[in-house]
N, C-alpha and C positions, 0 to 999 in steps of 0.2 A: 503494499499499500504506500502511494505517496500522495504527498499533501502539497497543494498551490492554492495558496490565498482562499482555503476553505472548500477546495474542489478535491473529490478524493479519485485517486487515478488509480486503476487495478490492471487494465489491459495492457499487452507488451506495446503496444501502438501509443499509448497514451503515456508510457514510461520513454519511449523513443522520443517524445515530442516534450517532454518535460524539463523545464528550465525555473530557477527560483527568479521570482521577482518580489521585492519590497512595496511597501506603501508610498515611503516618503521620497520626495524630492523638491527640490526649490522649483516657485512659478516658471520663471525663466527656462527650466528643462524640460516642463510640462507644454510649457507653450510652445516650443520648438519640436515638439514631440521628440525628445531625446529616448534613445535605446537605454532602457533601466537596466543594469545588470549589477547582480548583487554580489559583490565582492567580499563582504563580512556581515555578519547579521547583529542586528538591534544596536546598541550604544555601549562601549566600553567603559565610559564613565558614568552615564544615568543617574546622577545625584540632584541635578539641578531642580530646584523647589518650583520653577515656573512651568517645567515640561511635564507633561503627562504620556509623550509618544511611546517610550520605552518601558514604562514602569514596571509591566507585568512579564516582562522577556529578560533572558539571559543572553548577554552577550556571547558569540562564539565566532571563532574564525572560520573560513571555508578554505580546503586546499586548493594547491595549485590544479590539481587535477578536476576537481569539482569546476571551479570556475571555468577551465578551459573545454571542460565538458559541455557546460550552458552555452558558450560561445558558440562549438560546435554543432549544438542544437539549433541556435537561431540563423546559424549560416546555412544549414541543410533547408529550413523553412524558406529561407531568401533564395536559396536555389532551386527549390521545386516550384514557387511561386513564379521565377523567371522563365523558367522551362515551360511552365504552362502558357505564359503570355505569349511566349514564342510559337508554341504550339497553336495558339489560336489566332496570330498573326498581329499580335500589338506591339511586337517588338521589344519586349522585356516591361513595357508600362504594367502595373499594377493597377488594375481597376476591377469592378465590378464582377464581369464574365468572370475575370482570372480567379477573384476571390471565391465567387459560387462556384466554380469548378473544382479548387482547392478544397471545400469544406465540403462536396459531394465525396471527394476521394476520402476524406478523411474527418466525419461528421462530427467528432470528439471536439475538435477545435472551436465549433461554436460555443464550446463551454470552457474554453481555454483563454483566461484573462490575459496570458502573456503575447497570444497570438495578435489580440486587436491593438496591441502596443506595437508589435512587430511591422503590422499594415501600415499603422497610421508614420512611423518611423521611415518604411522605405518609400511610403507616398509622396511624403515632403523631401526626398532626397536623400535619406540615409546620412547624415551630415553630423549629428551629435550623439553623443552617449554620456550618461551619469552612471558614477558608480556609486550604490549602496553598500551599507547602510549608513550609519551617523558619522563615521571616520574612518575610510579605507587606508587614511597613512598609518593606521596602527598596526597593519601588516608589515612582516619584514620586509625590509626595502628590497634584496634581492628579489623577494618572489612578487612583490606588486610590480619590478621593473621585467620580471619574466611574463605576467600575464598581462600587461600593457602591450608589450612588443607583440603579444599574440593575437591580442584583440586589432591592433593597427593592422598585422600582416591580413588577417581573415576579412576586416572591411577596410579597406584601402579609401573608400570614399568618407571616411569619418574626418572632418574639419576640427573638431573641437570635443575634448573629452573632459569630464569635469567631476569634481567629489567634493562632499562635505569633509572638513578636517576640523580638528582642533588646534587653538592657538598653542596650548602646551607641548601637544606633539610636534609642530612644527617646531617649536624653540628647542625640543632636546631632540632632532634629528639633526644629523651634521649637513653642514651646506651642499657637501659632496652628495650625499644622498638624495638631497633633494633635487639636485641637478640631475641625477642618474633618472629619478622618477620623472623629471620634466621632460627629459630628452627621451624617454622611452615612449610619452605619448600623453602623459597628463597634462592639460593646458591650464586649468582655471581651477581655484579652491574657493568653496564658500565656506565662510567661517562664522560662528555666532560669537560676536562680540558681546551682545546684549547691553553691557556698559562698560564703562571707563573708570568708573568710580571704585576704588579698592574695597571700601567698607561696603558697600552695597553688592559688590562681587563675594563677598564672604557670606552675605546674607543669604543670597540666592544660591549658595554652594557651587559657582561655578568652576572653582577649581583652578582659577588662574588668577595672577594678578594684572593690574593695567601694563605693568612695565613687559610681561612674559606676552600680554597679546601684542605690543610694539614689536618685540625681539622675534616673536613667530611671525607676523606679519611681513616686516623688514628681510628675514631670512627668506622666505617663502618668495617675495617679489626678486630677491637677488639671485635665487635659483631659476629664475624665467619666468614665474607662472603668473597669469593675471590672478588678483586677490580680489573677491567679493566678499565685505562685511557686512555683518546685519548687526542692527542696535535696534533697542526695544523703548520707545518712548513710552513715558507712562509707569516703568518698571518699578521706580523709587516711590510711587505714589505721592501723597501729599508732604511726607516727611522727609524725602531725598530729592526732590524733584529737581532743586537747583544744582546740587552736586554731582547728581546722574548727568544732567546735561553739560555741564561745565566740565566735568573729569571725561565725558564721554568724547566732546569734541577736541580735548587735548590729546586723549591717546590717538583718535582717528588722524588728527594731525601729525602727530607723530610718526605714524605709519605711514600715511598718503596712498591707501587703496586705490585701486583701478575702479571700484564700485564701492557704494555705501548704502545699504538698503534699509528701508525703514520697516520695522517689524511691530507695531504697537501691540504693547501689552494687554494681553486678556486674561483674565484668571481662568483656566483651564479645569472643568471638574476630572477629577481624578491626580491633579498635581497638589504638592504638600502646600504650596501657596494659597490655593483655594479654598482649605480651612480658615487661612488667616484672612482671608477676604469673607468668609462667610460671617465668620467670628466678630468681624467690624474691626479687627486688629488694623487691617490694611486700609486705607482710607485713598480710594481711586481718583485721578484728577479727572475733573469734567472736561468737555470739551473746549472751553475757552480757556482751563489750566494747560490742556495736552499742547495748544497751539502757543501758549506762553515759553512753555518750556522747549518747545520745538524752536522757537525764535532764538532762545539764547544758545540752543545748541549750534544753530545754523550761523548766528552772528560771530560765535568765537572758532568757527569752524577755517581752519586755513590749509586746504589743499586742493590737488588739481584732480580730485577725483570726479566720477559722475554720482550725483546723489539723486537715488531712485525711490520712488514711492509705489513698486510694482506689487502692491497686495490689497486685498479687499478692507483689510484693518485700518487702511489709510482713507478712513471714511470721510474727513472733514467737506464741507459744502462751502460755495459763495453764496451771495445774497439770493442768486437765481437758482438756488438748489443744485447746481450741479459739482461735479466733484471737484476740489480744489486743486490737486495735483493730477498731471498725467500719471497713468499708471502703466506706462510702458518700460520695457526692460531696460534701455538705455539712460534714462532720467534726464537730469539738468546736469550740464557741464559746468563745473566749477573752475577758476573763481569767474568766469564770463558771465554764467546766468545766477551767481548768488543774488544779487539785488533783485532778480525777478522773483526767487522761491522766497526771500524776505518780504516781496511786495504781494505774494501770494498769501502769507502768513498774516499779514496785515489784514488783508481782503477778507480773510476767514475768521480772524478777532473780531472785525466790525460784524460779520453776517452772525457770528455767537451772541454779539451783545443784542441784537435786534431780536433774533431767533434762535434761542437757546436749545440745542439737539438734546433729546433724552438719551445720554450716553450710556447709560445702565441699560438701557431697552437694546440699544445698539450693538452693545457688547455680548450680551446672554443670546442674541437671536443665531 
């Protein structure tokens, strides 16, 4: 018996088509229909109080053989789809008649969640891949290098391969190891900064300091990686909002990553911090206070990064009721567009004063 996302697989054919796919990936990797490949399972740290994603799961490594096997399985699916396409006269194009023929040959693909992901990836050109789960860099560097080279060999169409990583892991890896991983084919790292404030980092049990965030980020960029850092507006609530804003700006300015992505804090059921919220120990910022915090952070941010609001959690609106910030994956280029972002924040603050949004309701939807 083999399980894939709740689907029980019993037949030999089902086993032959099996490959592991996790649940989580950055919005930019879903929006580009990246191929999702599971290199590790769950999160090796798994202590952050704001996170509920892996709390009931145990971290484990996957072997090089397992990962290569998944890559081979996906390659076989791709090859058969393309063979069908040529047979039907579509010259390799993946379209509806090709998909119907494939499913008629293998009916179990109708309930194979990974098959839909592979189809979307092929249809948009098979250009990007994302390595799951929470920290692929936890793998031994030589093993990661081996599977990355194999992935690039099997899918030469790939233009970008990305992964989540922890600042602590990056800080511990040698520069030579990181360069080898980059040269093997990993292009971009998504890192959860959350905050640059050391006191708040301890409270939420992030397991890293502001300086380690800077050290890990700088080392990753020196190795050649594109670096995408995520921070959480509102994470400190009413008690820590100002130091959260100022120290986050300080740490981000200290590393100057390629991307800075806003992920407003939401107390998630199942996370330890949710209990503090439910017990009224943690007082959340309202919409106007969130924008005031954001204003301080942006004012003090001294970077050449792209600042992005590419998530539905960035719900703030202008006086006409439209979203305040563009939610595209490339965001606003700093410092050129910093005045524009500050102007939009002022517009949002004015809108909040006229018609305050029910922040608590929006957070819980």
